[in-house]
Phi, psi and omega in degrees: 000134177275131181274139178220129185278077180295339183299336178296339182254004189249035175051046177065017173264107180219177187298324184288313186271007170261356177294128176096345175210165186252133175254107182277126178264314187219146180214141173243146178227109177062037182290124175230142182228129173242136175232125182053045178064015177249129179286121179261316179229144185217113174069050182273127178229126173192170173227154179235127182254155175304137177085004179266138172250108187248129175261135176254117183238159179159164181291167176303137178081010183274354176103016182296311179295319178300321178298313179298317180298320178297322183292339178277346186089005179298329179260088192298334182292347180255359189296332182287345180265003183237129183240125177248119184051040175085358181244138176300140178303331180294340183262348189270133175302135186296323179293319178299317179295321181294339176280343186246339185231130177240143183232125176245102181283176173293155178089145183216041178270141172251127186265011173216161181283114183210144179283161179302312182298319180291325178293316178298324179298337177300334177296343179271353184304319181299341183263001183241156173284158178306133177068008177284136179288154177300142178272172175299323177297316177305313183295321179295318180296316180298316178298321182292315182290328175296321177294316181298327181264007176059045177232007183297333179289347179257012193305325182263359181281150172286135188304317185286358174270355183271162175288168180300317179294322178295318178297321180301320180289328177295315181291328174295319178299320178299317179296319180291332180296342176295337189061051187285153167281329179230124180246122177252121184229133184252104180052056185291341182258002177296128179089355178272151175290162185304322180297315180287331173300312179298318183296316180296316180295321177297320180290322175301315180297319179297314180297320180297326180290346174265005174114344179290137172266136183230130174241120192232118170286128186211141178259341181280103184292329179294312179292325177298316180293326186283322191250333186279143174286321183221158175233143167251120179259115183260132173190157175057034176072013182209173172276109183275343176201141174213145182149203180294154177306320179301322181284315186287320186274054176275156177305321181294316180292320179296322178292317181292319186279312188250355183059045180228155162259137184223153174261124178248118184219194183213134176230124180052039178080005182248133181285144170223150178233118182240114174298137181255302180213165168285149179287000000 
């Protein structure tokens, strides 16, 4: 793993100076979301601290993507119930928020012809004035995140000539180029081969240890249990359980959330979760 000192970009919030106390980045109070007159989320309460790697799990249609979208402020009617560094999202300047929070949605299509390096450089836009050329710092950051995401060898390639898994890593690099304090990612390992799935999850854990908070929608319960500090389990329009993976991934919760019986075990010190049958 390549080491990168993300703490230099995190407003002095890093692994060393957060030991012994908690730095709260984001908090929701009674967050509810309706789309097309249908309640998707109802009464959501949680907080996200610097240095936490949080996995969001739940069945299809449980509101995981909607939750991430709400946390970005994309759904303005909910912004007053979400606080970033103590300020309501409704009060925060959008450019300022874009410098601190990055969102990587599902899908990795580019609708115009652009090279990998130029697409990743788009992640630096919130830090530049309009029409300002990239600085040397911008270029160094872009080169580093491309290396971290294993796409530097594609830097001059057109994005749409890459495979789906390669594009996914390119778009992840663009999100990391923002140097966010909070990174929201929606199924970032979907479509990746097992080796790159492990690599991405390991890097998320590494970044969190430097102070970055990461909230990741994920379906692989084994990887969620292995790498995430905390899990939010979504079902029935709310978070039905939150806490450590050991606490959340109980037989009772798995049955309630996914309607499954599962075997939870350990191999070589690593946790695994294997669904056995439907309940």
